[in-house]
ZADO-997584 format. One record per residue: residue number from 0; x, y, z of N, C-alpha, C in turn. Coordinates in Angstrom, 3 decimals, m for minus. Atoms other than C-alpha are relative to their C-alpha. Layout:
N
   resi         nX         nY         nZ        caX        caY        caZ         cX         cY         cZ
    NUM          X          Y          Z          X          Y          Z          X          Y          Z
...
! end
This chain:
241
   resi         nX         nY         nZ        caX        caY        caZ         cX         cY         cZ
      0      0.746     m0.382     m1.280     m8.541    m59.157    200.180     m1.502     m0.251     m0.555
      1      1.596     m0.023      0.112    m11.898    m59.311    197.951     m0.376     m1.674      0.321
      2      0.862      1.729     m0.805    m11.951    m63.615    198.767     m0.271      0.078      1.513
      3     m0.226     m0.029     m1.095    m10.838    m62.825    202.157     m1.292      0.866      0.323
      4      1.154     m0.457     m0.347    m13.498    m60.644    202.781     m1.591     m0.874     m0.183
      5      1.750      0.973      0.321    m16.306    m62.922    201.209      0.272     m1.088      1.360
      6     m0.212      1.565     m0.799    m14.636    m65.874    203.538     m0.518      0.868      1.739
      7      0.100     m0.453     m0.870    m14.926    m63.195    206.608     m1.817      0.243      0.376
      8      1.344     m0.043     m0.164    m18.413    m62.666    206.007     m0.945     m0.812     m0.171
      9      0.375      1.073     m0.551    m19.315    m66.088    205.792      0.224     m0.493      1.269
     10      0.091      0.518     m1.604    m17.789    m66.982    209.153     m0.080      0.936      0.772
     11      0.560     m1.058     m0.600    m18.786    m64.023    210.626     m1.057     m0.656      1.144
     12      0.749      0.371     m1.289    m20.942    m64.720    214.219     m0.495      1.327      0.565
     13      0.401     m1.341     m0.361    m22.762    m61.073    214.323     m1.160     m0.481      0.816
     14      0.887      0.155     m0.574    m25.152    m60.543    217.193     m1.521      0.229     m0.697
     15      0.759     m0.609      0.280    m27.876    m59.004    214.930     m0.226     m0.933     m1.517
     16     m0.371      0.280      1.180    m28.818    m61.203    212.045     m1.137      0.173     m1.107
     17      1.163     m0.046      0.679    m31.250    m61.506    209.018     m0.379      1.338     m0.563
     18     m0.013     m1.079      0.813    m32.673    m58.485    206.968     m0.297      1.300      1.287
     19      0.200     m0.959     m0.887    m32.906    m56.792    210.477      1.290      0.707      0.579
     20     m1.761     m0.956     m0.510    m28.831    m56.245    210.672      0.220      1.014     m1.031
     21     m0.109     m1.120      1.370    m29.309    m54.144    207.205     m1.324      1.375      0.635
     22      0.553     m1.361     m0.554    m31.999    m51.930    208.639      0.063      0.668      1.089
     23     m0.170     m0.472     m1.200    m30.717    m51.590    211.948      1.610      0.957     m0.331
     24     m0.782     m0.768      0.474    m27.334    m50.599    210.271     m0.276      1.363     m0.786
     25      0.814     m0.834      0.554    m29.287    m48.126    207.948     m0.265      0.953      1.136
     26      0.434     m0.877     m0.939    m30.943    m46.582    211.015      0.834      0.766      0.586
     27     m1.092     m0.614     m1.093    m27.856    m45.970    213.353      0.739      0.711     m1.000
     28     m1.166     m1.176      0.866    m25.749    m44.340    210.448     m1.405      0.982     m0.567
     29      0.566     m1.536     m0.160    m28.800    m41.923    209.883      0.041      0.960      1.064
     30     m0.068     m1.262     m1.164    m28.864    m40.676    213.201      1.488      0.221      0.601
     31     m1.377     m0.906     m0.445    m24.825    m40.442    213.755      0.355      0.721     m1.278
     32     m0.229     m1.506      0.712    m24.626    m38.814    210.275     m0.436      0.781     m0.300
     33      0.920     m1.484     m0.289    m27.379    m36.079    211.051      0.197      0.625      1.129
     34     m0.297     m0.561     m1.137    m26.365    m35.392    214.260      1.142      0.495      0.057
     35     m1.337     m0.218     m0.525    m23.786    m33.252    215.653      0.529     m0.363      1.349
     36     m0.437      0.448     m1.145    m23.556    m34.683    219.057      1.343     m0.887      0.359
     37     m1.287      0.279      0.037    m19.892    m35.515    220.265     m0.397     m1.541      0.710
     38      0.345      1.195     m0.595    m21.647    m37.930    222.701     m0.538     m1.074     m0.979
     39      1.024      1.310      0.628    m24.050    m40.024    220.268      1.605     m0.507     m1.060
     40     m0.851      0.969      0.579    m20.727    m40.545    218.123      0.689     m0.987      0.826
     41     m0.941      0.900     m1.120    m18.572    m41.840    220.697     m0.542     m1.173     m0.180
     42      0.801      1.191     m0.123    m21.591    m44.106    221.290      0.105     m1.250     m0.994
     43      0.102      0.698      1.042    m21.886    m45.222    217.997      1.080     m0.578     m0.099
     44     m1.114      0.469      0.348    m18.163    m45.841    217.408      0.039     m1.122      0.814
     45      0.026      1.085     m1.063    m17.895    m47.754    220.529     m0.771     m1.371      0.021
     46      1.059      1.523     m0.148    m21.126    m49.909    220.502      0.152     m1.048     m1.715
     47     m0.375      0.640      1.533    m20.228    m50.893    216.440      0.970     m0.491     m0.015
     48     m1.741      0.281      0.194    m16.569    m51.260    217.192     m0.084     m1.477      0.813
     49     m0.145      1.257     m0.355    m17.599    m54.082    219.797     m1.005     m1.108     m0.465
     50      0.456      1.139      1.097    m20.167    m55.576    217.334      0.793     m0.379     m1.053
     51     m0.782      0.434      1.282    m17.819    m55.663    214.403      1.200     m1.042      0.816
     52     m0.565      0.627     m0.147    m15.388    m57.229    216.747     m0.054     m1.086      0.672
     53      0.885      1.381     m0.551    m17.488    m59.672    218.459     m0.307     m0.962     m1.215
     54      0.126      0.235      0.933    m18.330    m60.484    214.946      1.315     m1.244     m1.157
     55     m1.332      0.480      0.887    m14.920    m61.128    213.258      1.485      0.538      0.154
     56     m1.910     m0.422     m0.752    m12.138    m60.017    215.644      0.937      1.227     m0.809
     57     m1.330     m0.741      0.445     m8.827    m58.432    214.146     m0.287      0.681     m1.461
     58      0.067     m0.174      1.462    m10.677    m58.152    210.397     m0.493      1.215      0.206
     59      0.314     m1.213      0.081    m12.438    m54.940    211.598      1.121      1.227      0.426
     60     m1.184     m0.799      0.262     m9.292    m53.198    212.382      0.889     m0.128     m1.347
     61     m0.808      0.377      0.953     m7.523    m54.354    209.441     m0.824      0.829     m1.383
     62      0.553     m0.009      0.742    m10.878    m53.377    207.233      0.134      1.620     m0.192
     63     m0.006     m1.595     m0.215    m10.962    m49.169    208.795      1.839      0.251     m0.143
     64     m0.950     m0.922      0.209     m7.563    m48.874    208.281      0.616      0.481     m1.037
     65      0.115     m0.545      0.902     m7.457    m48.152    204.937     m0.698      1.363     m0.160
     66      0.908     m1.148      0.040    m10.225    m45.572    204.678      0.645      0.934      1.167
     67     m0.371     m1.075     m0.840     m8.870    m43.783    207.755      1.153      0.600     m0.556
     68     m1.389     m0.735      0.188     m5.318    m43.504    205.930     m0.772      1.288     m0.723
     69      0.666     m1.288      0.718     m7.171    m41.527    203.494     m0.927      1.557      0.684
     70      0.836     m1.254     m0.763     m9.699    m39.580    206.029      1.348      1.062      0.372
     71     m0.766     m0.750     m0.970     m6.412    m38.294    207.840      0.791      1.404     m1.079
     72     m0.748     m1.147      0.914     m5.046    m36.502    204.833     m0.995      1.115     m0.466
     73      1.028     m1.324      0.470     m8.286    m34.775    204.068     m0.495      0.635      1.425
     74      0.012     m0.952     m1.533     m8.661    m33.695    208.020      1.126      0.924      0.191
     75     m1.237     m0.942     m0.292     m5.125    m32.094    207.554     m0.343      1.026     m0.775
     76     m0.025     m1.241      0.824     m5.983    m30.104    204.410     m1.476      0.497      0.931
     77      0.646     m0.961     m0.635     m8.942    m28.852    206.579      0.172      0.731      0.998
     78     m1.206     m0.281     m1.258     m6.568    m28.114    209.488      0.335      1.124     m0.531
     79     m0.925     m1.134      0.870     m4.740    m25.704    206.978     m0.817      0.774     m1.035
     80      0.481     m0.652      0.781     m7.002    m24.454    204.909     m1.285      0.988      0.192
     81      1.011     m1.137     m0.589     m9.889    m22.746    207.190      0.858      0.741      0.633
     82     m0.841     m1.597     m1.007     m8.909    m19.133    208.249     m0.624     m0.252      0.986
     83     m0.029     m0.177     m1.525     m9.081    m18.335    211.795      1.149      0.533      0.353
     84     m0.964     m0.161     m0.736     m7.151    m17.698    214.690      1.663     m0.831      0.013
     85     m1.240      0.888      0.654     m3.246    m19.205    213.683     m0.004     m0.761      1.619
     86     m0.101      0.856     m0.911     m2.333    m22.132    216.177      1.639     m0.441      0.094
     87     m1.245      0.487      0.061      0.597    m23.337    214.788      0.656      0.465     m1.611
     88      0.120      0.104      1.491      2.551    m22.647    211.623      1.269     m0.812     m0.745
     89     m0.953      0.560      0.300      4.466    m24.531    209.540      0.985      0.257     m1.833
     90     m0.568     m0.243      0.966      6.718    m22.953    206.634     m0.914      0.787     m0.516
     91      0.835     m0.872      0.501      3.931    m21.266    204.541     m1.753     m0.378      0.373
     92      1.287      0.505     m0.739      0.991    m23.487    206.266     m0.267      0.264      1.125
     93      0.713     m0.443     m1.755     m1.086    m22.312    209.107     m0.939     m0.213      0.522
     94      1.311      0.852     m0.205     m3.158    m24.280    211.053     m0.805      1.046      1.219
     95      1.321     m0.566     m0.788     m6.234    m22.547    212.682     m0.662     m0.471      1.215
     96      0.864      0.866     m0.558     m8.372    m22.991    215.550     m1.244     m0.518     m0.448
     97      1.440      0.416      0.619    m11.302    m23.042    213.423      0.155     m0.797     m0.295
     98      0.220      0.887      1.087    m10.097    m25.278    211.430      0.554     m2.014      0.746
     99     m0.737      1.343     m1.343     m8.355    m27.933    214.447     m1.757     m0.254      0.527
    100      1.361      0.469     m0.383    m12.088    m28.025    215.662     m1.147     m0.471     m1.254
    101      0.698      0.585      1.091    m13.810    m28.567    212.164      0.556     m1.420     m0.372
    102     m1.094      1.316      0.651    m11.170    m31.169    211.190     m0.606     m1.434      1.470
    103      0.407      0.685     m1.517    m11.922    m32.482    214.946     m1.130     m0.608      0.129
    104      1.724      0.806      0.426    m15.773    m33.099    214.403     m0.043     m0.825     m0.691
    105      0.088      0.508      1.415    m15.652    m33.737    210.808      0.890     m1.744      0.237
    106     m0.499      1.525      0.093    m13.211    m36.992    211.684     m0.773     m0.575      0.895
    107      0.688      0.679     m0.854    m15.017    m38.010    214.855     m1.530     m0.326     m0.702
    108      0.520      0.026      0.861    m17.974    m38.204    212.893     m0.357     m0.844     m0.881
    109     m0.560      1.416      1.037    m16.484    m40.143    209.995      0.303     m1.352      0.279
    110     m0.149      1.868     m0.765    m15.098    m42.622    212.218     m1.345     m0.923      0.534
    111      1.090      1.370      0.063    m18.119    m43.459    213.616     m1.021     m0.189     m1.084
    112      0.978      0.423      1.220    m20.113    m43.580    210.587      0.891     m1.599     m0.573
    113     m0.528      0.885      0.694    m17.348    m45.751    208.927      0.225     m1.396      1.337
    114      0.387      1.001     m0.708    m17.836    m48.021    212.214     m1.132     m0.472      0.125
    115      0.959      0.329      0.282    m21.432    m48.455    211.415     m0.474     m0.631     m1.322
    116      0.179      1.043      1.527    m21.040    m49.106    207.721      1.143     m1.352      0.429
    117     m0.679      0.916      0.179    m18.087    m51.304    208.617     m0.460     m1.499      0.372
    118      0.705      1.053     m0.583    m20.188    m53.859    210.623     m0.951     m0.743     m1.122
    119      0.640     m0.085      1.690    m22.451    m53.891    207.278      0.701     m0.684     m0.652
    120     m0.313      0.287      1.040    m19.930    m54.559    205.284      0.975     m1.627      0.520
    121     m0.989      1.318     m0.387    m17.794    m57.349    207.230     m1.350     m0.908      0.483
    122      1.549      1.211     m0.180    m21.065    m59.226    208.135     m1.066     m0.632     m0.760
    123      1.117     m0.326      0.742    m23.343    m58.802    205.363      0.644     m0.721     m1.819
    124     m0.276      0.716      1.597    m23.083    m61.283    202.039     m1.126      0.750     m0.812
    125      0.617     m0.223      1.236    m24.467    m59.694    198.797     m1.220     m0.452     m0.165
    126      1.174      0.510     m0.171    m27.568    m62.001    198.852     m0.993      0.724      1.279
    127      0.803     m0.697     m0.820    m28.492    m60.882    202.327     m0.412      1.274     m0.035
    128      0.348     m1.142      0.370    m28.425    m57.093    201.522     m0.787     m0.409     m1.097
    129      1.032      0.056      0.543    m30.579    m58.163    198.881     m1.201     m0.633      0.443
    130      1.038      0.515     m1.042    m33.084    m60.035    200.946     m0.367      1.378      0.685
    131      0.714     m1.058     m0.873    m33.404    m57.022    202.949     m0.267      0.893     m0.440
    132      0.350     m1.230      0.967    m33.571    m54.348    200.343     m1.623     m0.480     m0.502
    133      1.193      0.222      0.326    m36.177    m56.614    199.169     m1.319      0.061      0.655
    134      0.987     m0.035     m1.277    m38.421    m56.724    202.251     m0.231      1.463     m0.046
    135      0.759     m0.950     m0.306    m38.823    m52.943    202.028     m0.644      0.761     m1.257
    136      0.961     m0.001      1.581    m40.650    m53.091    198.489      0.739      0.895     m0.405
    137     m1.221     m0.760      0.811    m37.768    m50.774    197.124     m0.329     m0.019     m1.672
    138     m0.401     m0.027      1.751    m37.778    m50.205    193.179      1.243     m0.921     m0.337
    139     m1.847      1.022      0.674    m35.379    m53.005    191.112      0.995      1.005     m0.132
    140     m1.428     m1.205      0.366    m33.142    m49.879    189.955      0.511      0.349      1.128
    141     m0.334     m0.222     m0.916    m33.231    m48.890    193.278      1.192     m0.936      0.998
    142     m0.830      1.339     m0.706    m32.115    m52.234    194.652      1.285     m0.504     m0.382
    143     m0.689      0.803      0.876    m29.842    m53.021    192.063      1.276      1.212     m0.029
    144     m0.400     m0.835      0.047    m28.432    m49.569    192.303      1.186      0.055      1.488
    145     m0.203      0.376     m1.136    m27.701    m50.047    195.990      1.200     m1.039      0.015
    146     m1.134      1.516     m0.094    m25.984    m53.877    195.706      0.960      0.407     m0.671
    147     m1.030      0.411      0.508    m23.761    m52.694    193.021      1.085      0.998      0.952
    148     m0.606     m0.187     m0.777    m22.466    m49.921    195.358      0.509     m0.518      0.964
    149     m0.294      1.060     m1.014    m22.320    m52.292    197.847      1.524     m0.803      0.271
    150     m1.068      1.055      0.537    m20.258    m54.513    196.013      1.220      0.559     m0.627
    151     m1.433     m0.783      0.442    m17.979    m51.908    194.497      0.306      0.718      1.147
    152     m0.845     m0.622     m0.674    m17.009    m50.745    197.764      0.926     m1.214      0.735
    153     m0.843      1.074     m0.177    m15.884    m54.338    198.519      1.439     m0.461     m0.599
    154     m1.057      0.200      1.444    m13.751    m54.509    195.195      1.236      1.255      0.274
    155     m1.321     m0.743     m0.824    m12.064    m51.141    196.397      0.191     m0.402      1.683
    156     m0.669      0.524     m1.183    m11.293    m52.285    199.435      1.268     m0.921     m0.237
    157     m1.287      1.192      0.355     m9.140    m55.486    197.908      0.193      1.137     m0.826
    158     m0.879     m0.912      0.277     m7.800    m52.606    195.615      0.612      0.505      0.449
    159     m0.898     m0.767     m0.714     m6.501    m50.664    197.747      0.509     m0.450      1.136
    160     m0.520      0.345     m0.792     m5.328    m52.901    200.050      1.122     m0.806     m0.579
    161     m0.753      0.523      0.915     m3.283    m54.531    196.847      1.192      1.270     m0.277
    162     m1.046     m1.423      0.244     m2.102    m51.196    196.008      0.735      0.381      1.366
    163     m0.848     m0.655     m1.048     m0.937    m50.179    199.493      1.282     m0.863      0.579
    164     m1.051      0.971     m0.386      0.900    m53.546    200.189      1.258      0.232     m0.884
    165     m1.171     m0.005      1.048      2.808    m53.207    196.982      0.803      1.388     m0.085
    166     m0.614     m1.687     m0.121      3.410    m49.368    197.772      1.112      0.057      1.327
    167     m0.471     m0.060     m1.319      4.705    m50.275    201.047      1.223     m0.663     m0.236
    168     m1.589      0.779      0.626      7.490    m52.946    199.655      0.514      0.601     m0.632
    169     m1.123     m0.409      0.621      8.862    m51.205    197.519      0.271      1.747      0.847
    170     m0.490     m1.392     m1.042      9.384    m47.790    200.181     m0.850      1.182     m0.448
    171      0.920     m0.728      0.199      6.394    m45.987    198.972     m0.154      1.195      1.274
    172      0.323     m0.895     m0.836      6.078    m44.561    202.547      1.077      0.084      0.964
    173     m1.043     m0.229     m1.178      9.346    m44.066    204.107      0.551      1.554      0.210
    174     m0.660     m1.381     m0.441      9.643    m40.123    204.191     m1.712      0.601      0.135
    175      1.181     m0.286     m0.379      6.465    m37.740    204.856     m0.133      0.439     m1.947
    176     m0.094      0.027      1.259      7.227    m36.668    200.820     m0.289     m0.867     m1.010
    177      0.303      1.437      0.734      6.843    m40.282    199.544     m1.201     m0.181      0.209
    178      1.045      0.281     m0.462      3.845    m40.420    201.669     m1.099      0.256     m0.961
    179      1.064     m1.045      0.582      1.600    m37.964    200.052      0.146     m0.309     m1.722
    180      0.104      0.636      1.316      3.169    m38.778    196.538     m0.633     m1.436     m0.399
    181      0.578      0.821     m0.148      2.026    m42.332    197.024     m1.292     m0.189      0.104
    182      1.514      0.067     m0.267     m1.338    m41.620    198.572     m0.661      0.519     m1.469
    183     m0.098     m0.256      1.487     m1.540    m39.704    195.162     m0.539     m0.992     m0.830
    184      0.457      1.056      1.092     m1.210    m42.503    193.109     m0.574     m0.875     m0.018
    185      0.997      1.162     m0.141     m2.686    m45.228    194.738     m1.476      0.408     m0.288
    186      1.343     m0.681      0.379     m6.059    m42.516    194.523      0.178      0.088     m1.239
    187     m0.047     m0.114      1.213     m5.500    m41.951    191.200     m0.228     m1.285     m0.738
    188     m0.191      1.434      0.115     m4.956    m45.694    190.659     m1.338     m0.799      0.043
    189      1.891      0.537     m0.683     m8.641    m46.651    192.436     m0.523      0.878     m1.107
    190      1.028     m0.991      1.414    m10.320    m43.970    190.062      0.097     m0.734     m1.127
    191      0.347      1.203      1.315     m9.292    m46.103    186.779     m0.344     m0.820      0.074
    192      0.300      1.138      0.381     m9.582    m49.008    188.011     m1.022     m0.308      0.437
    193      1.329      0.970     m0.531    m12.873    m49.218    189.550     m0.865      0.819     m1.049
    194      0.657     m0.418      1.511    m13.932    m47.067    186.009      0.166     m1.758     m0.689
    195     m0.575      1.207      1.123    m12.631    m50.202    184.076     m0.816     m1.086      0.983
    196      0.666      1.051     m0.622    m14.085    m52.445    186.668     m1.438     m0.019     m0.278
    197      1.394      0.176      0.120    m17.568    m51.211    186.408     m0.573      0.049     m1.498
    198      0.251      0.233      1.529    m17.468    m51.331    182.550     m0.384     m1.548      0.018
    199      0.051      1.360     m0.493    m16.278    m55.065    183.336     m1.290     m0.610      0.256
    200      1.184      0.956     m0.885    m19.221    m55.889    185.716     m1.593      0.343     m1.183
    201      1.167     m0.084      0.684    m21.658    m54.368    183.149     m0.161     m0.973     m1.332
    202      0.240      0.785      0.767    m20.656    m56.291    180.381     m0.185     m1.691      0.207
    203      0.094      1.075      0.146    m20.518    m59.330    181.864     m1.913     m0.069      0.649
    204      1.290      0.352     m0.304    m24.097    m58.825    183.603     m0.765     m0.179     m1.626
    205      0.878     m0.038      0.715    m25.436    m58.094    180.212      0.309     m1.497     m1.028
    206     m0.008      1.308      0.801    m23.929    m61.301    178.561     m0.661     m1.088      0.614
    207      0.437      0.663     m0.197    m25.493    m63.129    180.962     m1.595      0.269      0.116
    208      1.377     m0.454     m0.265    m28.882    m61.460    180.596     m1.005      0.426      0.772
    209      0.590     m0.692     m0.891    m29.442    m59.866    183.147     m0.975      0.777      0.182
    210      1.012     m0.829      0.399    m32.870    m58.393    183.506     m0.520      1.053      0.660
    211      0.426     m1.190     m0.526    m33.087    m56.056    186.063     m0.464     m0.413      1.872
    212      0.560      0.950     m1.350    m34.080    m58.363    189.153      0.799     m0.678      0.488
    213     m0.542      1.070     m0.516    m32.097    m59.981    191.565     m0.584     m1.457      0.768
    214      0.347      0.917     m1.212    m32.773    m63.335    193.484     m0.012     m0.075      1.081
    215      0.610     m0.411     m1.185    m34.115    m62.984    196.447     m0.228     m1.419      0.745
    216      0.018      0.872     m0.885    m33.355    m65.769    199.084     m0.567      0.478      1.413
    217      0.657     m0.611     m1.140    m35.076    m65.747    202.525      0.830     m0.154      1.392
    218     m0.777      0.150     m1.432    m33.576    m65.400    206.259     m0.485      0.606      0.588
    219      0.610     m0.063     m1.027    m34.495    m65.308    209.573      0.607      1.253      0.143
    220     m0.692     m1.013     m0.863    m34.003    m62.039    211.806     m0.171     m0.326      1.503
    221     m0.308      0.586     m1.566    m32.712    m62.459    215.489      0.797      1.196     m0.085
    222     m0.794     m1.370     m0.809    m30.874    m59.744    217.874     m0.838      0.784     m0.213
    223      0.639     m1.096     m0.127    m33.767    m57.492    218.609      0.369      0.810      1.426
    224      0.057     m0.748     m0.955    m32.825    m56.957    222.128      1.608      0.707      0.151
    225     m1.180     m0.450      0.590    m29.140    m56.197    220.773     m0.307      1.264     m0.704
    226     m0.136     m1.664      0.604    m30.770    m53.355    218.358     m0.718      0.762      1.051
    227      0.938     m0.600     m1.148    m33.005    m52.250    221.702      1.408      0.877      0.638
    228     m0.814     m0.492     m0.786    m30.027    m51.576    223.515      1.128      1.005     m0.738
    229     m0.556     m1.323      0.439    m27.852    m49.736    220.981     m0.823      1.128     m0.026
    230      0.847     m0.773      0.619    m30.327    m47.801    219.894     m0.483      0.977      1.572
    231     m0.010     m0.352     m1.479    m31.111    m46.819    223.965      1.338      0.805      0.514
    232     m1.214     m0.492     m0.522    m27.544    m46.290    224.320     m0.163      1.396     m1.210
    233     m0.056     m1.445      1.279    m27.450    m43.257    221.087     m1.190      1.015      1.080
    234      1.077     m1.305     m0.330    m30.671    m41.692    222.565      0.527      0.328      1.555
    235     m0.653     m0.704     m0.650    m29.264    m41.759    226.053      1.180      1.013     m0.351
    236     m0.951     m0.854      0.254    m25.920    m40.589    224.797     m0.397      1.555     m0.318
    237      0.158     m1.241      0.545    m27.832    m37.710    222.875     m0.236      0.812      1.216
    238      0.817     m0.990     m0.745    m30.282    m36.452    225.639      0.658      0.288      1.353
    239     m0.487      0.162     m1.511    m28.022    m37.270    228.931      0.928      1.123      0.305
    240     m1.042     m0.380     m0.221    m25.273    m34.833    228.074     m0.140      1.197     m0.513
! end
């Protein structure tokens, strides 16, 4: 998935290009994450899903499949742990009305935020991200941290795809019990491998005499009309509902 994701980024045909794309995604993510308005979340989800599908096709669905599998288990935990008026009972577990409401609101916001970030991940290479962050005149340590986090997301996607495929081929999702057990094992494996990979990256950077500054290429921005249309949609969804 790692090499495939890089190829997807290179071959993508996004409607917004250059540093503008990074600023566009960050601004939309702030709006989506901070608001509690359902219509705004739905509008952001729809707009960025269309932009991602236009840019990379089915790769958008493949990318969302992995974080959504972990999100669903978290939402289920919210639904059965929050106290409130019981709606359904399964053995010793009780699902409350408040738990369902909170899980639904959290799920919609999370999926909308994932849709926004997916557009960035699927269409923006590491050099493009560095160029955009450099244009903001951010301190070098912040640019370095953001770049490593961004790169780490790509590595985790690769690891998650490989582990999930291996678990499925070995029958790890054939029953409800095996589903929870396999998900737990995959999560633990991702945590350990991410720590090992971070140490390896640090060693490789030191071996190459990395001095804390990334090379910055130049890119032209276009797609201002699309950016304006999406933000108009978000504002309309917020104030017309």
